[in-house]
N, C-alpha and C positions, 0 to 999 in steps of 0.2 A: 562498584559493581559487586565486589566480594561481599560487602555489607548487605546488598539487596538479595543476593543468593542465599545468604544465611537467613534473612527475614522470610524469604519464600519457603524455605524448609521448615521454619518454625510455625508458619501459618498452617501448614499441612497437618501439624500435630497439636496446635495450640488448643487448650481447653476452651470451650464456649462459655461465655459469662452467663448466658441465659438459657442455653439449650445443650443437652448432652447427646441429642440425636445426631447420627452421622449421615451425611448426604453424599450422593454419588456425583462426581464431576469428571471432566475430561482433563487429563494432564498429559505431559510428554515424558517418555522414558529417555534414557541416555542416548538412544539412537534416533530420537525425534519422532518416534511412532506414538500415535495417540492411544492412550489407555484409560480405562475407567479406574478412578481412585475414590476411596472413602475418606472424607474429611469432615471436620466439624466447622461450622460457620460461626465465628465469634461475633459478638456485639449485636445479635438479633435483638431488636427492641421488644418483640414479643415472639416467643418460640413458635407460635402458631402461624406466623406470617413471614413472608419474604421481604423483610425490611430491616435495614441497619441505619444508624445515624447518617451514613454517607449515601446510601442507595435504597431506592424503593422500586421493587419490581411489580408492575401492574400489567394486566391483560387488556389489550386494545385501548379503548377510550376511558377505561375505569380510572378512578382516582384513589381507590383503596388498594392496599397491597394484596398480592396473591396470597391466598390461604392454602397452606401446604396440603391439608387434609382434603380440600375440595378440588385441587388441581389435577389434571390428567398426569399420567406418568411422564409424558413428553414435556409438558410445561413445568412440572416439578424439576425435571432434570435441567431444563433451560434456566430456570430461575436460580437454582443452586449454582450452576456453572457460571452464570453472570455475576452473582454476588462474590463468588470465590475469586474470579479473575479480575473483576473490577477493583476489589479490595487490594489485590496484589499490585495492580497498575497504579492505584493512588499512592500506595506505600512507596513505590519506586520514585514518583515525582516529589514526594515529601522527603524521603530519607536519602536519596541519591542526588537529586537535582535541587532540593530545597526550594521548591516552587512556591512563591508567595501567592500566586494566583490559585493554585490548588489548595493551599492552606486556608484560604478564605472561601473556598467553594461551598456553596449551599448543597443540601441534599439533592441528588440527581434522580429524577424520575426516569426509569428504564421501562420502555413499553415493548412487550412481545406480542406476536400474532397481530401486528398492526400494519395494515396495508395502505392507509390514507397517505397521500402526499402532503408535504409541508406547505403551509400557507402563512405568509408573513403577517397578515392581518387577522385571520381567524384561527391561527394555530395549526389547524389541519383542514384540508380541502374536503369537498363533498365525496361521499363514498364512491361514487361512480367516476370521479375525475382522476384519471391516470393512477390506478391502484398499483402499488409497489410490491414486488416479490423478490426473494433471493438476494437481498442486500441489507445494509444497515446505514443509518444516517444519524449524525450528531446535530442537534437542533440548538441554535442560540436562543437566549432569553428574548422575550418580547421586547420590541423597540417602539416607543411612542412615535418616532419619526416615520417608521414604516406604516403605522396604523393611522396616520394622518389626522390625529385628534378625534377619531371616531369614538363617540361616547358609548361606554359599555363594552368596548372591545376586550376580548379575553386577555389575561395576563398569565405568563408562565415563566418559569426559570429554565435553565439549561436541561435538556433531555437527550436520551439516546433511544432511537427506535430500531428494533430488530424485526425485520419483515417475515411474513410467513414464507415457507418454502413452496415452490411450485415447479413440478417437473415439466420442462419445456423440451419437446422433441428437437434434436439437433438440426433436423432438416428445416424447421421453422426459423431457427437462428441463422442458418446459412442463407436462407432465402432473403433475409434482411441485409446481408452483407453484399459488397460488390461481387460480381461474378468470379473474380479472382482475389481472394482475401490475402494472397501473398504478393499482390501487385507492388506494394511498397518495397518489400525485400528484393523482388526481382529487379525493380527499377534501380535500386542501389547497386546491385551486382553488375547490371548492364553498364551503368555509368562508370563503375570502377574498371571493368575489364575491356569493354568494347573499344574505347579510345586507344588503349594499349595494343589490342589486336589489330586495329586499323593502322596504327603507326608501324607496327611490325610488317604488315602487308605492304604498305607503301614503301618502306625501306627495302623490302626484298624485290619489289617490282621496278623501282626507279632505275637501278643499274642495268636492267635488261631492255629498257625501252629502245635504245639505239644500238642494240647488239644484233648479232647475226641470228638467222633462223635456227642455228644449232642449239640455242639455249631456250627455244620456245617451249620445249617440254618441261625443263626445270621451272620455267616461269609459271606454267600452268599448274605444276605440282605445288609451288609455293602458294599461289592464290587458293588452290583447292584446300591446302592444309588450314589456312586461316578461315576459309568458309566452313570447313568441316568442324573446326573448333567452335564456331558460333552455333552451328547446327547442333552440336553435342550439348552445348550449354542450354539451348532452348529445349532440347529433348529432356534434359535433366529437370528443367522447370516443370514440364508436363508431368513427369513421374512424381516430382515432389508434391504437386497439387493433389494427385490421386492418393499418394501415401498419406499426406497430411490429413485428408478427409477420412481415410480408412482408420486412422489412429484416434479419431475423435469419438467420444462416448455417444451412445444413441440418444441420450437425453442429458439435460443440464439442470442442476438444482443446487441450492446452497442454503444450509441452515446456519445463518451467521451467528446465532446465539450459542452454537455448540463449538465454534472454532476459536480457541484461545487467542490467536494472533489478531483475529478480526475484532475481538472484544478489546484487546490492548490498543489496536489502531483507533477505534472509536473514542476510547477515553483519552488517547493522545490528542485527538482533535479538540476535546474539551479543554485539556491542559494548555494547548497552544492557541486557544480561541481569543486570547487578549491581543494577539498579533495577526493570526491567520484565521479568517472566517471559514468554518467548515462547510458552509452552504455554497461556496464557490470553488469547486474542484479544479485545481491547476496542478501541473507537474510538481511544483514546489510544495504546495499545501499537502497533497497526497503523499509525496515522497518523504516529507518530514515525519508525518504520522507513521508511515511504513518503517522508517528507520528506528523510531522509538519503540514501536511494536516489536521489531526484531531484537532490539536491545533488551527489552523486558523479557523476551523469550530466550535470550542468549543464543539466538540462531538466526542466520540470514534467510532461512526458509519460512515463508508465510503460507498458512492454509494448505500445507501438503501432508501426505500420509494420514488422511482423515476421510477416506472415501465414503464412509457411512453417512457423512453429513456434508461433504463437499465433492460434487462431481464436476471438478474443473481442474485447471492446471496449477493454481496457486502462483506464488511469486518467489523469486530467488535473488538474493544479492550477492551470490558467490562469484559470479563471473563478471568481470569488468567489461563494459561495452564501449565501443567507439561512438562518440556523440554524432547524432544526426539532427538536423534542424527540426524534424518532425517531433522529436522528444520534447521540444520547447513549446508545443502546441497543446491546447486543452483537450484535443482529441486523444492525446497520449497521456492524460493525467494519471491513469492507473497503470501505466507501464512501470517496469521495475528498474529503469535507468538510474533514477535518483537514489533509490534504495541501494543499488550496487555502488554508485558513486560515493555515498556517505559511508557505507559499510567498509569500503576500501580504505577510508581514513584510519581505521583501526590498525592496519598493517604499517602505516606510516608514523602514527603518534602513540599507539597503544589504545586499548579499548576504553579505559577510563577518560583519558584526555580527549579522545575522539568524541565521546558522548558529551562531555562538557563543552567542547568546541561547537558542536552542532546546536546544543541548547543555547549557548551564548549568541550564536549567529541569528537567532530569531529576532533579536532586537533591531536588526537592519533589514528585515523582510516585511513585506506587507502583502495583503491578499491579492490585490489587483495588478500591481506593477512588477512583482518579483518573477523573474524568469531564471533559467538555469545559468546562462552565461552572459547575458547582455544587460546593460543599464546599471545605474547606481544602486539599485536594490536587488541585484542579481544574487543568486545563491553563492556563486564563486566569490564575489566581492564580500559578501557577508561572512563567509568562512575565513577569508584572509584577514578581514578586520577583527574577527574573534581571536585570531592568533597574535594580535598586537600585544606588546609588553604589559599594558595596563590591565589586561584581563587575567594575567597570571595562569594561563592554561598551557601554552606552549613553553616547554622548558628552555628552548633556545629560539626565541621568536623569529629573529632574522633568518637563521638557518632553516627553521621549520617552514617559514613562509616560502622560501625558495624551493623546499621539497614539495610543498603543496602545489606551487606553480608548475613544477616539473610534472607532478602527477596529473594535474588538470590538463596541461598542454600536450604532453607527450603520450600519456597512457589513455586519456579520455578523449583527446582531440578537441578540447574546449578552447 
């Protein structure tokens, strides 16, 4: 990691081999706040275009690279930001993780202002079919098996698509959610507390059932206290629902091409695509990309403190969470449980060893079968296997594996 941080600093000041013009990009200061920085973009194939040997920025369905002089100010900023951060991300995988997959990676086409959804046969779908906004997608190369031998079907290499921004009123998003978006949280709290309260109530009631009338009043008080606690909890839920909605922004939008960690996340999908297909979002697939994006950024916070381009909550791997079965469902693919789980390995093994451990674990993972805690291809099993002596990652493999098991079982509830 120290080597990568040095390379990051050098890239910010490195002289461009083909261009002396400086470009504005978004970086983070020491406190994680997004700031505008002036950098030179090395290795531009032609100083007039947004293209390097590794990446080509195009607008929409175009095949030719964006021309700086003809681009809008916003698209010029997006293109420069993408080239800068994608170059950093690729260096990380080459210089820190020594990825053979990334070393042989072809030039990646990066599309901005592109709303078409992905189509396995035709590359992208019709303009009117499910247009996409406020997100980004990594696209695998064309596959003859998917195209069913159709003659003349288009062929393409791996790409990354950054969608246009679209301001969506929060009331429209809430209308699509269940009437109570906190239902899952409330259900977990009820399941944890109510049996205990009921047990306490029964324990206090049973001794009085065959007692004299003299204790009828204490009995009533005991039952009332238990009932009052439940009423108070339910009242708190109602307040939380109102407060939760009051804290929400009036509208949601996300300019993914302007958020460094999202760019790192999408390139991580490309780097991991030999084992984990980015078109099938699962908690493991998304969590792995989150972890490496956080590692590249050297911060567990993703897409935060950047309100000009992200009107959302972002993610954080700072706080360890207790496992719930819902975290192992695809409905929670973009939750930050796996990010926090993997980031917590740094406190047990050190940052460098944790990074290498997670990278090695991908060999035992696959797109469709890997869950967080169950099965032969689970993330827990993959991490424990990566800590085995033959991988030379854990300094004391047997002891470290026990520490990992303790972390998974006692702290995460896995």
